[in-house]
C-alpha positions, -999 to +999 in steps of 0.1 A: -274+312+280-301+292+299-323+320+315-336+295+340-302+289+356-289+314+381-268+318+412-298+332+433-336+331+432-353+359+452-389+357+460-412+379+480-409+364+514-412+352+540-415+314+536-450+302+538-465+328+516-485+325+483-453+340+466-434+310+482-459+286+466-456+304+432-417+301+434-420+264+440-444+259+410-420+279+387-390+258+399-408+226+393-425+235+359-396+252+343-368+231+357-352+261+373-317+255+386-304+279+412-278+275+441-297+297+467-334+305+472-337+337+492-369+352+506-369+390+505-395+415+518-410+440+508-414+441+469-390+470+466-363+451+483-366+422+457-359+447+429-329+462+448-315+427+451-316+419+415-303+452+405-271+444+425-270+407+414-268+402+377-268+363+382-303+363+397-339+357+389-370+367+409-407+358+415-432+385+423-469+392+425-483+414+398-521+410+398-548+398+420-583+390+408-600+411+434-575+438+443-563+443+409-527+452+398-499+451+423-488+486+418-455+483+438-443+456+414-452+476+381-436+508+395-404+491+403-404+470+371-405+500+348-377+517+369-353+489+367-320+502+353-310+469+340-334+465+311-321+430+303-344+418+332-377+408+316-409+389+325-402+354+313-430+334+326-464+338+347-484+316+369-517+318+388-520+307+424-554+302+439-558+322+472-573+299+498-570+315+531-570+292+561-576+299+599-548+283+618-538+280+654-523+260+682-558+254+694-581+227+681-614+246+688-625+278+672-643+287+704-609+293+722-598+321+697-597+356+711-573+372+686-569+368+648-537+380+632-529+383+595-519+407+567-543+436+562-552+424+528-560+389+540-580+403+568-600+424+543-607+394+522-620+375+550-639+403+566-673+387+561-661+353+576-646+371+606-677+391+612-699+360+612-677+338+631-655+360+653-677+392+659-659+400+692-623+389+689-594+412+685-581+417+649-545+425+645-526+432+612-492+417+605-465+424+578-475+391+559-498+362+562-468+339+569-454+362+597-488+360+613-486+322+614-451+323+625-459+346+654-482+320+668-452+299+678-447+324+707-485+328+716-509+306+734-539+288+721-563+319+721-545+333+691-552+323+654-537+334+621-551+337+585-526+323+561-520+297+534-520+261+542-483+258+535-478+282+565-496+258+588-474+230+576-444+251+580-450+262+616-469+231+629-502+246+633-538+233+633-561+243+605-594+252+620-611+262+588-602+262+550-612+285+521-625+312+544-620+340+519-653+358+512-649+354+474-637+320+467-625+325+431-597+346+444-564+343+425-530+360+423-508+361+391-471+359+397-442+368+373-408+353+370-381+379+361-348+368+345-321+384+323-331+374+287-359+367+264-383+339+258-389+327+222-423+328+206-445+298+213-476+307+195-495+313+227-478+343+243-484+378+256-463+409+255-465+433+285-457+470+277-456+502+297-458+538+282-470+574+288-489+597+266-492+635+264-521+650+284-541+660+255-574+649+238-572+616+220-537+608+231-546+573+246-572+566+218-545+571+192-523+544+208-553+518+214-565+525+179-532+511+165-537+479+183-573+477+170-560+485+134-536+455+136-564+433+153-544+427+185-564+417+214-556+436+247-556+411+275-551+439+304-549+475+308-542+497+338-533+533+345-509+548+371-504+584+379-473+598+364-462+614+397-451+643+377-483+663+372-519+660+384-539+645+355-510+628+338-510+589+337-488+560+325-504+528+312-497+492+315-511+469+288-508+431+280-512+423+244-519+390+229-490+378+209-452+379+210-431+409+203-415+391+174-449+384+157-450+406+126-483+423+134-472+429+171-438+443+161-454+465+135-480+478+160-454+485+187-431+504+163-461+526+152-472+530+189-438+542+199-444+573+177-473+583+198-459+574+233-432+585+256-407+559+269-426+528+256-410+499+275-415+462+266-413+444+300-415+411+284-430+385+259-437+352+275-461+322+273-496+328+286-506+309+317-528+279+310-550+264+336 
């Protein structure tokens, strides 16, 4: 079975978002063949769609270089009932926010609309260039851009350049985010496994008992096998105050001898250790 062939491809919509760009990049680079490409919002709805649709793949954000892990993605990923769905690929999209409008002059702008996260990432720019305009949150950057179709030239949106192209807007400023090296990592979910390539990572999720040394016991196993940890994040267990679950990305593929041995041993010290995927690491 070709894991890159499916009836439907779901991505975090709407069209014109960075997830849309990530989806297009996956389709091109992995030669994905699907009949339907379907934008879905929010993240939880994407997971509900693939739980019902066994012949599907999905594109979702999982980490931002400034904001950190996308917790809604992690929480839903580990709760998937169909454990055949795995992370099979990742890509990184630079976040280059643009100011767009029907207007051609920034001096005309009296209201700026965007997703709350984008507004926060451009707070310095807005404070310097638009100290007295109205700032309005939207459900997504693309929805903000789309909303300008029904507004006059005094309104602007912050979104990706692809949204300006999609909705016929003028770009008044590019790369307006306060931190220019802003990137988001996206994952591709599919039913199946990727074989080892020699340049892989393995993503796992687990819980430990709330007792001294519990996490150390697990991490020391990876140290013993000389396995590099590329990422670690904690999440409240939602069961008891002070109890946490952990997400870790390990260097290597789950079929590599030392990774396999380490995971087998780690499973003895953890509760519900889940391998959410082994897949090639992103290369710039």
